[in-house]
Steps between C-alpha positions, in 0.01 A plus 500: 500500500220750581428545875173321592313736724242241591722196586381539858169674580324558829123429442219750559338419832187671627570674832871426481693639206424858613727795434650433848576134419661604179729743687615202709526263200722749321723537806547126482537461119590758246403274201181295596212618276229636740128526465230703664194347651225439244312833490151521345502749204232721661678516830819597312316774307277646765676446838595817686778304668658378174853584617464279805416213270733533209784741594813369334799703630715360219493145633540370147483244340132487596161420357160650580233230498138592424166327485244608256310434174394841381722649225462862604600419864798286403623765253493750796683250718768452234562871498520512875764213480711711272451816714626307815804362311398137505680265270192304424119490534369147557136393450379252760314208333574259784331609828205263582350701802122558501554883532712502189246285316221747591713768351522303179878464498775258618487127409137510378642696191650173384144433371532816288827470299382747230422763765835444661677541170313830437577629856873422452504654154335824634769516774784442253367778270503758786827456685868456448515281808530120447145339508478147630255240636486262795263211457421134609517195273119467504183547703260247670485193289660665202842345584636361176812628325296584193282737708812671633659514154191651333488770764870588454472487125224760493632732770852530351346639181476821706876533472608420856830325532507393870257272696521382857328163540382367835517139399172390661131520402290768675187350669248786492244336732562301817865586572637801677777708345741336760391145400517602134872545551557144630213259414478499117802288378804672347553429139851646416506293192227726346738794537789297345275410208355848447862634472584248235181593305569878536881537533481874432299562817659527848322269746568554872416200732296561820349261751631254754865591496607433861866614524768707329672178397186383319454843351855510365459161333171604337657833388728291281203327330257786476540873402479593857334412831251677727480430874246643752441308828861418554575874500207582717618245773871584471591813305865465611539223240512795242852570633616205299318577175749739337789263528311176425293622206700795360862409588532823704783456747449815696528463879175375657364722766452352841150462661565755772593778246176423310286522806659827611465645139132391471407635846657831401261501202202404729562790739474743212160346392332443835270804467388405149402135540411234761778334691363157402525583128850636550612193686304233305799414271688377813232353712460160332853420586397487863136407471587183302706358784372207719389576849498868423170602665666694791743662259231599256294648797798704615559642145140593458505675838803707417350580158183618656698733733704632194824429683726504190834490681396209709379311195834567324693358801275197509551430126884541540513272798309241309716528200825466716 
């Protein structure tokens, strides 16, 4: 049986799935399929700090997610993905934020299925990297299965074979991106049904999966699962992914070794990026705790003073 790269995926998360986070995630799991943050195509093409955004360092399997709707830009992005040794370039057709809508990409593209098809087709024609799409099941009051099916039916004519589906509608007005991840009802049945209608396409389930146990059960019913906020709040759950999802029985590293290894990496990067960005993959473990006001204040003070060794000791003490 062919190895399924995407059986367990870490979702693209703005501000979180940075190159630093991906270093930590790969320490924790060798086989989870990783994603960058969603990067606007023009930023990807023109940024003078491109390496700080998309450096890969052979952390494969990994996908570069882009937002855009102009063929020329997306072709350039596809070539960048290949240059940086990404396994995949993924077109974002699911983000509902106002800024993204103003840039004419993200979830609002579900109104323009023919344009999405042409964008995907242009990307496929200009790279050897896998081209995929991440979308919602509908937008605003367009929430029927038929709407979703017509969108999928048209976009797969581009030739793509893999689609990640956040199984909620995107509400483009009146809901924040955060509320768009929780308020619209989940409709996993749409993803089950679309798979039956298009068995040759790989559909990866995203949205509302709250634990590794749930994820493992869904991975048996769908072509794969994608989790975001669970990883953000507790990246150490990735330690169990290789064994649970891929039957890999290698010895699991302990938390202390991971902290030491990651801080060794941080110390090499401290002159190139902010300490907050370097530490952000770990911070939510602590900031999500009840009654953490004093602890959070202490961490922020130490970060401000750039006391890396003191931070490392604090994290190790907490883990113990």
